[in-house]
N, C-alpha and C positions, 0 to 999 in steps of 0.2 A: 376692727375685725378683718381677719385674713380673707383674701379672695380664694376661690377654688384652687387655683394653681399654687398660691403661696401656701395654703393649708397643706396640700399634698407634699410640697417640698419640706415643710416643717415636720410633717409626719414621717417621711423618709429619713430626715435628719435625725429625729429621735430615735427611730428604729436602728439606724446605723450606729448611733452612740451606744445604745443598749446592747446591741450585738457585740460591739467592740469591748465593752466592759464585761460582758459575759465571758468572752474569750480570755480576758486578763484574769478573771476570777477563777477559771479552771486551772490556772498555774498555782493556785494556793490551795492548801488543804481544807481550809474552812473560810467562811465569810468572815468570821471574827479576825482571823489573820489579815485578810485583805483590808478589812475595816481599820485595823491598827496601822497598817502601811499608809492608808489614805488620811489618817488622822482623825477618824470617827471614834467617838467614845462608845457607841452602841452599833453593832452590826445590823440592827434592824433598819438603819437608814439605807443599807445596801439592798435589803429586800424591798423597800419602797421604790428603789430604782431599777432593780433587775430581777425581782421576784416574779412568780407566775402571773400575778396580777399587779403589775407595777402602778403605783399611785402618784409618783413624782417624775417629772421629766429630767433629763440630764441637760442642764443648761450649758450655754457656751462657757460661762465662767467656770462651772463644775468640771467640764471636760478639760479645760486648760489647767485647772488645779490638779486633776487626776494625772494628767500627762506629766506635770512637774514633779509630783510626789512619787510617781512611778519611774522617773528618769527617762521618759519618752519624748520630752520636749527638747 
């Protein structure tokens, strides 16, 4: 279990990743288009990451994968 400071750090990290992915999503006409670029078969996964009530965290592994597929790494 994370300590108070560690949890705050992880919360900030998750929010930063979410904010960054939202900015990337603004470059695309639809989430379906971004989902295709990221290699997802369904755009609903993006909603789970960056929707109004996100239900999944953007992990370190996912963040690196997104960077690579978007040519940001």
